[in-house]
Every structure is written in C-alpha cells, then in structure tokens.
C-alpha positions as CSV (number, residue, x, y, z in Angstrom):
1,I,-24.1,28.5,-5.2
2,K,-20.8,30.4,-5.1
3,V,-19.2,31.2,-1.8
4,N,-16.7,33.5,-3.5
5,K,-15.7,34.1,-7.1
6,D,-13.9,30.8,-7.3
7,W,-15.5,28.3,-4.9
8,T,-18.9,26.8,-4.5
9,I,-20.2,25.6,-1.2
10,K,-19.2,22.1,-2.2
11,D,-15.7,23.3,-2.9
12,V,-15.5,24.8,0.6
13,I,-16.6,21.5,2.1
14,A,-14.0,19.6,0.0
15,H,-11.3,22.0,1.2
16,L,-12.3,21.2,4.8
17,V,-12.3,17.5,4.2
18,G,-8.8,17.8,2.6
19,W,-7.5,19.5,5.8
20,E,-9.0,16.8,8.0
21,K,-7.6,14.0,5.9
22,G,-4.2,15.7,5.9
23,D,-4.3,16.2,9.7
24,V,-3.9,12.4,10.4
25,P,-0.4,12.0,9.1
26,I,0.6,15.4,10.3
27,I,-0.4,14.7,13.8
28,K,1.7,11.5,13.8
29,S,4.8,13.0,12.2
30,T,4.7,16.2,14.2
31,W,4.5,14.2,17.4
32,Q,7.3,11.9,16.4
33,T,9.7,14.6,15.0
34,K,8.7,17.6,17.1
35,E,9.0,19.6,13.9
36,K,6.4,22.2,13.0
37,P,3.9,21.1,10.3
38,W,4.4,22.3,6.8
39,F,1.6,24.8,7.0
40,Y,3.4,26.7,9.8
41,K,6.2,27.4,7.4
42,T,4.1,29.0,4.6
43,R,1.1,31.2,4.1
44,D,0.5,29.7,0.7
45,Y,-2.1,27.0,0.9
46,D,-3.5,27.4,-2.6
47,E,-2.0,24.3,-4.1
48,F,-3.1,22.1,-1.2
49,N,-6.6,23.5,-1.4
50,K,-6.8,23.1,-5.1
51,K,-5.8,19.4,-4.8
52,S,-8.5,18.8,-2.3
53,V,-11.2,20.5,-4.3
54,E,-10.1,18.6,-7.4
55,F,-9.9,15.3,-5.6
56,Y,-13.5,15.5,-4.3
57,K,-15.1,17.1,-7.4
58,N,-17.0,14.0,-8.4
59,Y,-18.3,13.2,-4.9
60,S,-21.9,13.8,-4.3
61,P,-22.7,16.2,-1.4
62,K,-23.8,13.2,0.6
63,E,-20.6,11.3,-0.1
64,L,-18.6,14.3,0.7
65,I,-20.2,14.8,4.1
66,K,-19.7,11.1,4.8
67,E,-16.0,11.4,3.9
68,W,-15.7,14.5,6.2
69,K,-17.2,12.6,9.1
70,Y,-14.9,9.7,8.5
71,W,-11.7,11.9,8.5
72,Q,-12.9,13.8,11.6
73,G,-13.2,10.4,13.3
74,E,-9.7,9.5,12.2
75,V,-8.3,12.8,13.6
76,E,-10.0,12.0,16.9
77,K,-8.4,8.5,16.9
78,E,-5.0,10.1,16.4
79,I,-5.6,12.5,19.2
80,K,-6.6,9.8,21.5
81,K,-3.6,7.6,20.6
82,I,-1.2,10.3,21.7
83,G,-3.4,11.9,24.3
84,R,-5.2,15.3,24.2
85,S,-3.3,16.7,27.2
86,K,0.0,15.7,25.7
87,L,-0.7,17.4,22.4
88,K,-2.1,20.5,24.2
89,S,1.2,20.6,26.2
90,H,2.9,21.5,22.9
91,P,1.0,24.6,21.7
92,D,3.9,25.6,19.5
93,L,3.3,22.4,17.5
94,F,-0.4,21.6,17.9
95,E,-2.3,24.9,18.5
96,W,-3.9,24.4,15.1
97,L,-5.4,21.2,16.2
98,F,-7.4,22.8,19.0
99,D,-8.5,25.9,17.1
100,E,-11.6,26.7,19.1
101,G,-11.8,30.5,19.1
102,E,-14.5,32.5,17.5
103,D,-12.5,33.1,14.4
104,N,-11.5,29.5,13.8
105,H,-11.2,27.9,10.5
106,Y,-14.6,26.2,10.5
107,S,-16.4,29.4,11.6
108,E,-14.8,31.3,8.9
109,H,-16.1,28.9,6.2
110,L,-19.5,28.5,7.9
111,N,-20.0,32.2,7.7
112,Q,-19.1,32.2,4.0
113,I,-21.6,29.4,3.4
114,K,-24.3,31.3,5.4
115,K,-23.7,34.4,3.5
116,A,-23.8,32.5,0.2
117,L,-27.1,31.0,1.2
118,K,-28.3,34.4,2.5
119,L,-28.9,32.9,5.9
120,N,-26.6,35.3,7.7
121,S,-28.7,37.6,9.9
C-alpha cells in the first residue's frame, strides 16, 4: 500500500527507524559540542531518508518493528545518561528530541498511514 507516490507504509516505518537510529549519535555529539545537529542546518532530508529506506528494504515488517523498538530504547538510554531535564534546558539544540505537539513527526506519518489504509475518519 502506497502512502504517497514514492513510499509504501513499510518505507515510512523504515524512514522513522532511520531517524531513531541516527538520533543516538546525534544526542551524544550535540551534547558534547553544543553545536546544532546537521538537520537544523538544512531542509533537505531526502538523501538521509533514501538511505534509511534502502537499508531496511529487505527487513520483514516484524523485523522492522523490532528494529524500531530497539532504537527507541537506545534513544531513551541516551536521554537518561545525560538527563531529560538537562537536555530540555537546551531547546535550541534538543527541541526536536521532545517533539510532542499535535503536528509532530510521528503524527504526520501516522496520519499518512491511516489515510493509505483508509482508516482515517
């Protein structure tokens, strides 16, 4: 099932897994250097997204979800190592990490998936 003209639902999940996986080293380096992450310096995420989709193309849906849960856990470990309150005290560097609004990254893609599955009310 296509979410858009280019991506399937599996591709969207692979994209999200890629971002979680990429968050782990970014949290570490951003905390150490106090420099904004690479994605603050560009609006072009296409190459990063393509690499994630390509990397996970041979994963089964079950394997992909397992991988996603793993990387979500690794992100949480990094947050705990530094401290949630410490990270939140630097919104200029870590606002993306606590993207909890209604139009956050996950909600955007969940809505795409619901629409593709015609579950959107």
